[in-house]
N, C-alpha and C positions, 0 to 999 in steps of 0.2 A: 613311453609315448614321446616320440621326437617329431617335431614339425618344422618345416621351413617355409618361408614366403619371401618373394621379391618385393621389397618396400621402396624401390628406387623412385617410383612415381610419387610416393608419399613424402620422400625426403627432399626431392628436387626443389620444391617451392621455398625451402628454408635456406638454401645456399645464398641467394642474394641478400637475405636478411642478415645472415651471419657475417658476410663481407661488409655490409653497410655498418653494422654495429662495431666491427673491428676498426673501421676508418673514422670513428668518432674520437674526440680527445680522450674520453674515458676508456675507450677500447684500446687505443694506442698505449696509454700509460699502463693499463692492465697487462697488455702483452709484454711491455718492457719489464715489468715487475715479475712476470711469470717465468722469465728465463729463456735461454736460447732454444731449448727443445720446443717450447710452445710457439716461439717466433717462427721457427722453421716450419712447423705445422701450419701456421697461418699463411705463410708464403706459398705453400703448395695448393691452397684452396682453389685458385683459378685453374690449375692443372687438373684437379679432381673434377671440376665442373666440365672441362673440355673432355676428359675421359668418359664421363657419364654421357655427354651429348653424342659422342662417337660410339657409344655402346661398349666401351672397354671396361667400365666400372659399374658394378651393381651393388646395391645396398640390400643385404639379406638379413632377415631376422630368423633366429633359431629359438624355438621354445621346447622345453623338456618338462615332463612330469614324471616324477618317481612313482612307480606302482605302489599301491597300498600293500602293506605287509599282510600275509595270509594268516 
């Protein structure tokens, strides 16, 4: 049993909160300690928001359930 759903509308409200938390002193120091890969990920967040607003990015959830053994 495999199901998918578009969760874009559910995820969208969290983007501004994520960016705000990253711009706090604690967020900045955490990013610096996390390393370059995490910093690069944080820097592209505004581009991901733009992509979502233009309909280029969707956030999808996939759920699976293994069938019971016979």
